mmJSON file of the N, C-alpha and C atoms, coordinates in Angstrom:
{"data_MODEL":{"atom_site":{
"group_PDB":["ATOM","ATOM","ATOM","ATOM","ATOM","ATOM","ATOM","ATOM","ATOM","ATOM","ATOM","ATOM","ATOM","ATOM","ATOM","ATOM","ATOM","ATOM","ATOM","ATOM","ATOM","ATOM","ATOM","ATOM","ATOM","ATOM","ATOM","ATOM","ATOM","ATOM","ATOM","ATOM","ATOM","ATOM","ATOM","ATOM","ATOM","ATOM","ATOM","ATOM","ATOM","ATOM","ATOM","ATOM","ATOM","ATOM","ATOM","ATOM","ATOM","ATOM","ATOM","ATOM","ATOM","ATOM","ATOM","ATOM","ATOM","ATOM","ATOM","ATOM","ATOM","ATOM","ATOM","ATOM","ATOM","ATOM","ATOM","ATOM","ATOM","ATOM","ATOM","ATOM","ATOM","ATOM","ATOM","ATOM","ATOM","ATOM","ATOM","ATOM","ATOM","ATOM","ATOM","ATOM","ATOM","ATOM","ATOM","ATOM","ATOM","ATOM","ATOM","ATOM","ATOM","ATOM","ATOM","ATOM","ATOM","ATOM","ATOM","ATOM","ATOM","ATOM","ATOM","ATOM","ATOM","ATOM","ATOM","ATOM","ATOM","ATOM","ATOM","ATOM","ATOM","ATOM","ATOM","ATOM","ATOM","ATOM","ATOM","ATOM","ATOM","ATOM","ATOM","ATOM","ATOM","ATOM","ATOM","ATOM","ATOM","ATOM","ATOM","ATOM","ATOM","ATOM","ATOM","ATOM","ATOM","ATOM","ATOM","ATOM","ATOM","ATOM","ATOM","ATOM","ATOM","ATOM","ATOM","ATOM","ATOM","ATOM","ATOM","ATOM","ATOM","ATOM","ATOM","ATOM","ATOM","ATOM","ATOM","ATOM","ATOM","ATOM","ATOM","ATOM","ATOM","ATOM","ATOM","ATOM","ATOM","ATOM","ATOM","ATOM","ATOM","ATOM","ATOM","ATOM","ATOM","ATOM","ATOM","ATOM","ATOM","ATOM","ATOM"],
"id":[1,2,3,4,5,6,7,8,9,10,11,12,13,14,15,16,17,18,19,20,21,22,23,24,25,26,27,28,29,30,31,32,33,34,35,36,37,38,39,40,41,42,43,44,45,46,47,48,49,50,51,52,53,54,55,56,57,58,59,60,61,62,63,64,65,66,67,68,69,70,71,72,73,74,75,76,77,78,79,80,81,82,83,84,85,86,87,88,89,90,91,92,93,94,95,96,97,98,99,100,101,102,103,104,105,106,107,108,109,110,111,112,113,114,115,116,117,118,119,120,121,122,123,124,125,126,127,128,129,130,131,132,133,134,135,136,137,138,139,140,141,142,143,144,145,146,147,148,149,150,151,152,153,154,155,156,157,158,159,160,161,162,163,164,165,166,167,168,169,170,171,172,173,174,175,176,177,178,179,180,181,182,183],
"type_symbol":["N","C","C","N","C","C","N","C","C","N","C","C","N","C","C","N","C","C","N","C","C","N","C","C","N","C","C","N","C","C","N","C","C","N","C","C","N","C","C","N","C","C","N","C","C","N","C","C","N","C","C","N","C","C","N","C","C","N","C","C","N","C","C","N","C","C","N","C","C","N","C","C","N","C","C","N","C","C","N","C","C","N","C","C","N","C","C","N","C","C","N","C","C","N","C","C","N","C","C","N","C","C","N","C","C","N","C","C","N","C","C","N","C","C","N","C","C","N","C","C","N","C","C","N","C","C","N","C","C","N","C","C","N","C","C","N","C","C","N","C","C","N","C","C","N","C","C","N","C","C","N","C","C","N","C","C","N","C","C","N","C","C","N","C","C","N","C","C","N","C","C","N","C","C","N","C","C","N","C","C","N","C","C"],
"label_atom_id":["N","CA","C","N","CA","C","N","CA","C","N","CA","C","N","CA","C","N","CA","C","N","CA","C","N","CA","C","N","CA","C","N","CA","C","N","CA","C","N","CA","C","N","CA","C","N","CA","C","N","CA","C","N","CA","C","N","CA","C","N","CA","C","N","CA","C","N","CA","C","N","CA","C","N","CA","C","N","CA","C","N","CA","C","N","CA","C","N","CA","C","N","CA","C","N","CA","C","N","CA","C","N","CA","C","N","CA","C","N","CA","C","N","CA","C","N","CA","C","N","CA","C","N","CA","C","N","CA","C","N","CA","C","N","CA","C","N","CA","C","N","CA","C","N","CA","C","N","CA","C","N","CA","C","N","CA","C","N","CA","C","N","CA","C","N","CA","C","N","CA","C","N","CA","C","N","CA","C","N","CA","C","N","CA","C","N","CA","C","N","CA","C","N","CA","C","N","CA","C","N","CA","C","N","CA","C","N","CA","C","N","CA","C"],
"label_alt_id":[null,null,null,null,null,null,null,null,null,null,null,null,null,null,null,null,null,null,null,null,null,null,null,null,null,null,null,null,null,null,null,null,null,null,null,null,null,null,null,null,null,null,null,null,null,null,null,null,null,null,null,null,null,null,null,null,null,null,null,null,null,null,null,null,null,null,null,null,null,null,null,null,null,null,null,null,null,null,null,null,null,null,null,null,null,null,null,null,null,null,null,null,null,null,null,null,null,null,null,null,null,null,null,null,null,null,null,null,null,null,null,null,null,null,null,null,null,null,null,null,null,null,null,null,null,null,null,null,null,null,null,null,null,null,null,null,null,null,null,null,null,null,null,null,null,null,null,null,null,null,null,null,null,null,null,null,null,null,null,null,null,null,null,null,null,null,null,null,null,null,null,null,null,null,null,null,null,null,null,null,null,null,null],
"label_comp_id":["UNK","UNK","UNK","UNK","UNK","UNK","UNK","UNK","UNK","UNK","UNK","UNK","UNK","UNK","UNK","UNK","UNK","UNK","UNK","UNK","UNK","UNK","UNK","UNK","UNK","UNK","UNK","UNK","UNK","UNK","UNK","UNK","UNK","UNK","UNK","UNK","UNK","UNK","UNK","UNK","UNK","UNK","UNK","UNK","UNK","UNK","UNK","UNK","UNK","UNK","UNK","UNK","UNK","UNK","UNK","UNK","UNK","UNK","UNK","UNK","UNK","UNK","UNK","UNK","UNK","UNK","UNK","UNK","UNK","UNK","UNK","UNK","UNK","UNK","UNK","UNK","UNK","UNK","UNK","UNK","UNK","UNK","UNK","UNK","UNK","UNK","UNK","UNK","UNK","UNK","UNK","UNK","UNK","UNK","UNK","UNK","UNK","UNK","UNK","UNK","UNK","UNK","UNK","UNK","UNK","UNK","UNK","UNK","UNK","UNK","UNK","UNK","UNK","UNK","UNK","UNK","UNK","UNK","UNK","UNK","UNK","UNK","UNK","UNK","UNK","UNK","UNK","UNK","UNK","UNK","UNK","UNK","UNK","UNK","UNK","UNK","UNK","UNK","UNK","UNK","UNK","UNK","UNK","UNK","UNK","UNK","UNK","UNK","UNK","UNK","UNK","UNK","UNK","UNK","UNK","UNK","UNK","UNK","UNK","UNK","UNK","UNK","UNK","UNK","UNK","UNK","UNK","UNK","UNK","UNK","UNK","UNK","UNK","UNK","UNK","UNK","UNK","UNK","UNK","UNK","UNK","UNK","UNK"],
"label_asym_id":["A","A","A","A","A","A","A","A","A","A","A","A","A","A","A","A","A","A","A","A","A","A","A","A","A","A","A","A","A","A","A","A","A","A","A","A","A","A","A","A","A","A","A","A","A","A","A","A","A","A","A","A","A","A","A","A","A","A","A","A","A","A","A","A","A","A","A","A","A","A","A","A","A","A","A","A","A","A","A","A","A","A","A","A","A","A","A","A","A","A","A","A","A","A","A","A","A","A","A","A","A","A","A","A","A","A","A","A","A","A","A","A","A","A","A","A","A","A","A","A","A","A","A","A","A","A","A","A","A","A","A","A","A","A","A","A","A","A","A","A","A","A","A","A","A","A","A","A","A","A","A","A","A","A","A","A","A","A","A","A","A","A","A","A","A","A","A","A","A","A","A","A","A","A","A","A","A","A","A","A","A","A","A"],
"label_entity_id":["1","1","1","1","1","1","1","1","1","1","1","1","1","1","1","1","1","1","1","1","1","1","1","1","1","1","1","1","1","1","1","1","1","1","1","1","1","1","1","1","1","1","1","1","1","1","1","1","1","1","1","1","1","1","1","1","1","1","1","1","1","1","1","1","1","1","1","1","1","1","1","1","1","1","1","1","1","1","1","1","1","1","1","1","1","1","1","1","1","1","1","1","1","1","1","1","1","1","1","1","1","1","1","1","1","1","1","1","1","1","1","1","1","1","1","1","1","1","1","1","1","1","1","1","1","1","1","1","1","1","1","1","1","1","1","1","1","1","1","1","1","1","1","1","1","1","1","1","1","1","1","1","1","1","1","1","1","1","1","1","1","1","1","1","1","1","1","1","1","1","1","1","1","1","1","1","1","1","1","1","1","1","1"],
"label_seq_id":[1,1,1,2,2,2,3,3,3,4,4,4,5,5,5,6,6,6,7,7,7,8,8,8,9,9,9,10,10,10,11,11,11,12,12,12,13,13,13,14,14,14,15,15,15,16,16,16,17,17,17,18,18,18,19,19,19,20,20,20,21,21,21,22,22,22,23,23,23,24,24,24,25,25,25,26,26,26,27,27,27,28,28,28,29,29,29,30,30,30,31,31,31,32,32,32,33,33,33,34,34,34,35,35,35,36,36,36,37,37,37,38,38,38,39,39,39,40,40,40,41,41,41,42,42,42,43,43,43,44,44,44,45,45,45,46,46,46,47,47,47,48,48,48,49,49,49,50,50,50,51,51,51,52,52,52,53,53,53,54,54,54,55,55,55,56,56,56,57,57,57,58,58,58,59,59,59,60,60,60,61,61,61],
"pdbx_PDB_ins_code":[null,null,null,null,null,null,null,null,null,null,null,null,null,null,null,null,null,null,null,null,null,null,null,null,null,null,null,null,null,null,null,null,null,null,null,null,null,null,null,null,null,null,null,null,null,null,null,null,null,null,null,null,null,null,null,null,null,null,null,null,null,null,null,null,null,null,null,null,null,null,null,null,null,null,null,null,null,null,null,null,null,null,null,null,null,null,null,null,null,null,null,null,null,null,null,null,null,null,null,null,null,null,null,null,null,null,null,null,null,null,null,null,null,null,null,null,null,null,null,null,null,null,null,null,null,null,null,null,null,null,null,null,null,null,null,null,null,null,null,null,null,null,null,null,null,null,null,null,null,null,null,null,null,null,null,null,null,null,null,null,null,null,null,null,null,null,null,null,null,null,null,null,null,null,null,null,null,null,null,null,null,null,null],
"Cartn_x":[1.019,-0.067,0.77,0.702,1.482,1.242,2.35,1.933,1.085,1.251,0.295,-0.359,-1.382,-1.849,-2.327,-2.033,-2.724,-3.458,-4.532,-5.348,-5.363,-4.953,-4.743,-5.76,-6.354,-7.546,-7.071,-7.543,-7.176,-7.85,-9.003,-9.867,-9.391,-10.152,-9.813,-10.567,-10.014,-10.76,-12.099,-13.317,-14.349,-15.168,-14.715,-15.372,-15.786,-16.77,-17.908,-16.502,-15.822,-14.972,-13.718,-13.476,-12.758,-13.36,-14.901,-15.711,-15.902,-15.897,-16.043,-14.6,-13.432,-12.339,-12.123,-12.347,-12.17,-13.298,-14.225,-15.246,-14.763,-14.074,-13.208,-12.202,-11.375,-10.494,-10.8,-11.762,-12.214,-12.525,-13.198,-13.463,-12.353,-11.362,-10.444,-9.267,-9.256,-8.06,-8.522,-7.305,-7.615,-7.73,-8.189,-8.73,-7.622,-7.157,-6.029,-4.584,-4.696,-3.764,-3.56,-2.594,-3.271,-3.618,-2.753,-3.364,-3.709,-4.666,-5.028,-5.278,-4.793,-4.341,-5.208,-5.701,-6.233,-5.112,-4.836,-3.93,-4.485,-4.449,-5.621,-4.056,-4.118,-2.95,-3.931,-3.736,-4.804,-4.156,-4.611,-3.831,-3.526,-3.209,-2.806,-3.863,-5.23,-6.204,-5.872,-5.769,-5.694,-4.258,-3.468,-2.207,-1.206,-1.526,-0.587,-1.079,-1.923,-2.46,-2.074,-2.003,-1.802,-0.54,0.92,1.873,2.592,1.822,1.891,1.64,0.853,0.257,1.266,1.84,2.746,3.855,4.477,5.677,5.553,4.414,4.526,5.209,5.398,6.178,5.184,6.168,5.619,5.293,4.493,4.785,5.107,5.346,6.01,4.743,3.407,2.505,2.088],
"Cartn_y":[-1.441,0.087,1.419,2.06,3.289,4.28,4.953,5.834,7.315,7.727,8.579,8.713,9.088,9.277,10.472,11.228,12.597,12.458,13.027,13.42,14.865,14.703,16.185,16.914,17.667,18.52,19.725,19.873,21.173,22.499,22.516,23.337,24.143,25.146,25.903,24.956,25.21,24.563,25.549,24.294,25.001,24.57,24.322,23.906,22.481,22.1,20.831,19.565,19.848,18.474,18.389,19.537,19.586,19.105,19.655,19.014,17.685,17.058,15.41,15.073,15.3,15.002,15.0,15.972,15.68,14.701,14.533,13.35,12.389,11.907,10.702,10.518,11.584,11.361,10.745,11.661,11.113,9.793,8.975,7.649,6.967,7.296,6.654,6.242,7.49,7.584,6.315,5.625,4.323,3.059,3.135,2.453,1.863,2.881,2.626,3.095,4.264,4.887,5.41,5.703,6.357,7.668,8.325,9.659,9.934,10.515,10.999,12.365,13.103,14.652,15.012,16.141,16.539,17.758,18.121,19.049,19.967,21.133,21.738,22.394,22.486,22.724,23.416,24.746,25.673,25.984,26.457,27.462,26.477,27.237,26.993,25.766,25.974,25.188,23.825,23.71,22.369,21.643,22.427,21.624,21.49,22.535,22.374,20.991,20.394,19.337,18.081,18.208,17.204,16.8,17.878,17.831,17.321,17.754,17.115,15.351,14.977,13.701,12.873,13.576,12.934,12.875,13.443,13.701,12.834,12.198,11.981,10.535,10.029,8.673,7.735,6.637,5.278,4.183,3.428,2.27,0.785,0.848,-0.247,-0.841,-0.77,-1.387,-1.383],
"Cartn_z":[-0.171,0.112,-0.098,-0.89,-0.749,0.427,0.561,1.666,1.51,0.219,0.227,-1.496,-1.865,-3.132,-3.062,-4.484,-5.002,-5.783,-5.383,-6.976,-7.281,-8.537,-9.025,-9.838,-9.566,-10.058,-10.891,-12.101,-13.084,-12.907,-11.911,-11.954,-10.291,-10.093,-9.178,-7.74,-6.269,-5.195,-5.272,-4.978,-4.615,-5.869,-7.009,-8.245,-7.982,-8.746,-8.741,-9.207,-9.859,-10.051,-8.554,-7.92,-6.738,-5.457,-5.498,-4.454,-4.458,-5.865,-5.925,-5.57,-6.078,-5.95,-4.187,-3.304,-2.126,-1.3,-2.072,-1.28,-1.506,-2.866,-3.042,-2.019,-1.977,-1.097,0.356,0.93,2.39,2.25,1.15,1.253,1.237,0.04,0.017,0.993,1.863,2.886,3.711,4.161,4.64,4.084,2.993,2.423,0.971,0.472,-0.822,-0.173,1.031,1.388,2.735,3.427,4.555,4.821,3.615,3.314,1.895,1.807,0.296,0.4,-0.932,-1.051,-2.47,-2.392,-3.662,-3.799,-4.644,-5.241,-6.513,-6.669,-7.658,-8.129,-9.597,-10.512,-11.806,-11.239,-12.39,-13.262,-14.41,-15.232,-16.821,-17.668,-18.971,-19.632,-19.409,-19.734,-19.155,-18.021,-17.398,-17.942,-18.494,-18.9,-18.115,-16.969,-15.701,-14.922,-14.846,-14.339,-15.122,-16.444,-17.142,-17.035,-17.256,-16.787,-15.616,-14.765,-13.455,-13.605,-13.93,-14.153,-14.81,-16.039,-16.854,-16.392,-15.497,-14.877,-13.393,-12.93,-11.666,-11.506,-10.104,-10.082,-10.852,-11.034,-11.779,-10.954,-10.711,-10.129,-10.458,-12.02,-12.542,-13.203,-13.075,-13.494,-15.036],
"occupancy":[1.0,1.0,1.0,1.0,1.0,1.0,1.0,1.0,1.0,1.0,1.0,1.0,1.0,1.0,1.0,1.0,1.0,1.0,1.0,1.0,1.0,1.0,1.0,1.0,1.0,1.0,1.0,1.0,1.0,1.0,1.0,1.0,1.0,1.0,1.0,1.0,1.0,1.0,1.0,1.0,1.0,1.0,1.0,1.0,1.0,1.0,1.0,1.0,1.0,1.0,1.0,1.0,1.0,1.0,1.0,1.0,1.0,1.0,1.0,1.0,1.0,1.0,1.0,1.0,1.0,1.0,1.0,1.0,1.0,1.0,1.0,1.0,1.0,1.0,1.0,1.0,1.0,1.0,1.0,1.0,1.0,1.0,1.0,1.0,1.0,1.0,1.0,1.0,1.0,1.0,1.0,1.0,1.0,1.0,1.0,1.0,1.0,1.0,1.0,1.0,1.0,1.0,1.0,1.0,1.0,1.0,1.0,1.0,1.0,1.0,1.0,1.0,1.0,1.0,1.0,1.0,1.0,1.0,1.0,1.0,1.0,1.0,1.0,1.0,1.0,1.0,1.0,1.0,1.0,1.0,1.0,1.0,1.0,1.0,1.0,1.0,1.0,1.0,1.0,1.0,1.0,1.0,1.0,1.0,1.0,1.0,1.0,1.0,1.0,1.0,1.0,1.0,1.0,1.0,1.0,1.0,1.0,1.0,1.0,1.0,1.0,1.0,1.0,1.0,1.0,1.0,1.0,1.0,1.0,1.0,1.0,1.0,1.0,1.0,1.0,1.0,1.0,1.0,1.0,1.0,1.0,1.0,1.0],
"B_iso_or_equiv":[0.0,0.0,0.0,0.0,0.0,0.0,0.0,0.0,0.0,0.0,0.0,0.0,0.0,0.0,0.0,0.0,0.0,0.0,0.0,0.0,0.0,0.0,0.0,0.0,0.0,0.0,0.0,0.0,0.0,0.0,0.0,0.0,0.0,0.0,0.0,0.0,0.0,0.0,0.0,0.0,0.0,0.0,0.0,0.0,0.0,0.0,0.0,0.0,0.0,0.0,0.0,0.0,0.0,0.0,0.0,0.0,0.0,0.0,0.0,0.0,0.0,0.0,0.0,0.0,0.0,0.0,0.0,0.0,0.0,0.0,0.0,0.0,0.0,0.0,0.0,0.0,0.0,0.0,0.0,0.0,0.0,0.0,0.0,0.0,0.0,0.0,0.0,0.0,0.0,0.0,0.0,0.0,0.0,0.0,0.0,0.0,0.0,0.0,0.0,0.0,0.0,0.0,0.0,0.0,0.0,0.0,0.0,0.0,0.0,0.0,0.0,0.0,0.0,0.0,0.0,0.0,0.0,0.0,0.0,0.0,0.0,0.0,0.0,0.0,0.0,0.0,0.0,0.0,0.0,0.0,0.0,0.0,0.0,0.0,0.0,0.0,0.0,0.0,0.0,0.0,0.0,0.0,0.0,0.0,0.0,0.0,0.0,0.0,0.0,0.0,0.0,0.0,0.0,0.0,0.0,0.0,0.0,0.0,0.0,0.0,0.0,0.0,0.0,0.0,0.0,0.0,0.0,0.0,0.0,0.0,0.0,0.0,0.0,0.0,0.0,0.0,0.0,0.0,0.0,0.0,0.0,0.0,0.0],
"pdbx_formal_charge":[null,null,null,null,null,null,null,null,null,null,null,null,null,null,null,null,null,null,null,null,null,null,null,null,null,null,null,null,null,null,null,null,null,null,null,null,null,null,null,null,null,null,null,null,null,null,null,null,null,null,null,null,null,null,null,null,null,null,null,null,null,null,null,null,null,null,null,null,null,null,null,null,null,null,null,null,null,null,null,null,null,null,null,null,null,null,null,null,null,null,null,null,null,null,null,null,null,null,null,null,null,null,null,null,null,null,null,null,null,null,null,null,null,null,null,null,null,null,null,null,null,null,null,null,null,null,null,null,null,null,null,null,null,null,null,null,null,null,null,null,null,null,null,null,null,null,null,null,null,null,null,null,null,null,null,null,null,null,null,null,null,null,null,null,null,null,null,null,null,null,null,null,null,null,null,null,null,null,null,null,null,null,null],
"auth_seq_id":[1,1,1,2,2,2,3,3,3,4,4,4,5,5,5,6,6,6,7,7,7,8,8,8,9,9,9,10,10,10,11,11,11,12,12,12,13,13,13,14,14,14,15,15,15,16,16,16,17,17,17,18,18,18,19,19,19,20,20,20,21,21,21,22,22,22,23,23,23,24,24,24,25,25,25,26,26,26,27,27,27,28,28,28,29,29,29,30,30,30,31,31,31,32,32,32,33,33,33,34,34,34,35,35,35,36,36,36,37,37,37,38,38,38,39,39,39,40,40,40,41,41,41,42,42,42,43,43,43,44,44,44,45,45,45,46,46,46,47,47,47,48,48,48,49,49,49,50,50,50,51,51,51,52,52,52,53,53,53,54,54,54,55,55,55,56,56,56,57,57,57,58,58,58,59,59,59,60,60,60,61,61,61],
"auth_comp_id":["UNK","UNK","UNK","UNK","UNK","UNK","UNK","UNK","UNK","UNK","UNK","UNK","UNK","UNK","UNK","UNK","UNK","UNK","UNK","UNK","UNK","UNK","UNK","UNK","UNK","UNK","UNK","UNK","UNK","UNK","UNK","UNK","UNK","UNK","UNK","UNK","UNK","UNK","UNK","UNK","UNK","UNK","UNK","UNK","UNK","UNK","UNK","UNK","UNK","UNK","UNK","UNK","UNK","UNK","UNK","UNK","UNK","UNK","UNK","UNK","UNK","UNK","UNK","UNK","UNK","UNK","UNK","UNK","UNK","UNK","UNK","UNK","UNK","UNK","UNK","UNK","UNK","UNK","UNK","UNK","UNK","UNK","UNK","UNK","UNK","UNK","UNK","UNK","UNK","UNK","UNK","UNK","UNK","UNK","UNK","UNK","UNK","UNK","UNK","UNK","UNK","UNK","UNK","UNK","UNK","UNK","UNK","UNK","UNK","UNK","UNK","UNK","UNK","UNK","UNK","UNK","UNK","UNK","UNK","UNK","UNK","UNK","UNK","UNK","UNK","UNK","UNK","UNK","UNK","UNK","UNK","UNK","UNK","UNK","UNK","UNK","UNK","UNK","UNK","UNK","UNK","UNK","UNK","UNK","UNK","UNK","UNK","UNK","UNK","UNK","UNK","UNK","UNK","UNK","UNK","UNK","UNK","UNK","UNK","UNK","UNK","UNK","UNK","UNK","UNK","UNK","UNK","UNK","UNK","UNK","UNK","UNK","UNK","UNK","UNK","UNK","UNK","UNK","UNK","UNK","UNK","UNK","UNK"],
"auth_asym_id":["A","A","A","A","A","A","A","A","A","A","A","A","A","A","A","A","A","A","A","A","A","A","A","A","A","A","A","A","A","A","A","A","A","A","A","A","A","A","A","A","A","A","A","A","A","A","A","A","A","A","A","A","A","A","A","A","A","A","A","A","A","A","A","A","A","A","A","A","A","A","A","A","A","A","A","A","A","A","A","A","A","A","A","A","A","A","A","A","A","A","A","A","A","A","A","A","A","A","A","A","A","A","A","A","A","A","A","A","A","A","A","A","A","A","A","A","A","A","A","A","A","A","A","A","A","A","A","A","A","A","A","A","A","A","A","A","A","A","A","A","A","A","A","A","A","A","A","A","A","A","A","A","A","A","A","A","A","A","A","A","A","A","A","A","A","A","A","A","A","A","A","A","A","A","A","A","A","A","A","A","A","A","A"],
"auth_atom_id":["N","CA","C","N","CA","C","N","CA","C","N","CA","C","N","CA","C","N","CA","C","N","CA","C","N","CA","C","N","CA","C","N","CA","C","N","CA","C","N","CA","C","N","CA","C","N","CA","C","N","CA","C","N","CA","C","N","CA","C","N","CA","C","N","CA","C","N","CA","C","N","CA","C","N","CA","C","N","CA","C","N","CA","C","N","CA","C","N","CA","C","N","CA","C","N","CA","C","N","CA","C","N","CA","C","N","CA","C","N","CA","C","N","CA","C","N","CA","C","N","CA","C","N","CA","C","N","CA","C","N","CA","C","N","CA","C","N","CA","C","N","CA","C","N","CA","C","N","CA","C","N","CA","C","N","CA","C","N","CA","C","N","CA","C","N","CA","C","N","CA","C","N","CA","C","N","CA","C","N","CA","C","N","CA","C","N","CA","C","N","CA","C","N","CA","C","N","CA","C","N","CA","C","N","CA","C","N","CA","C","N","CA","C"],
"pdbx_PDB_model_num":[1,1,1,1,1,1,1,1,1,1,1,1,1,1,1,1,1,1,1,1,1,1,1,1,1,1,1,1,1,1,1,1,1,1,1,1,1,1,1,1,1,1,1,1,1,1,1,1,1,1,1,1,1,1,1,1,1,1,1,1,1,1,1,1,1,1,1,1,1,1,1,1,1,1,1,1,1,1,1,1,1,1,1,1,1,1,1,1,1,1,1,1,1,1,1,1,1,1,1,1,1,1,1,1,1,1,1,1,1,1,1,1,1,1,1,1,1,1,1,1,1,1,1,1,1,1,1,1,1,1,1,1,1,1,1,1,1,1,1,1,1,1,1,1,1,1,1,1,1,1,1,1,1,1,1,1,1,1,1,1,1,1,1,1,1,1,1,1,1,1,1,1,1,1,1,1,1,1,1,1,1,1,1]
}}}
């Protein structure tokens, strides 16, 4: 089980996708990983969020 899971959202805090991601994070915490964090990456038409996902760590699967 990983120590931390990040949910990256390409829209600002308080938007509907952000609220959904935070609801998912509270459900997943303890089930998938001890900590689940929502990280908002706003700007460049969500390209910053896409880049963050593409450059993230790989689990090898």
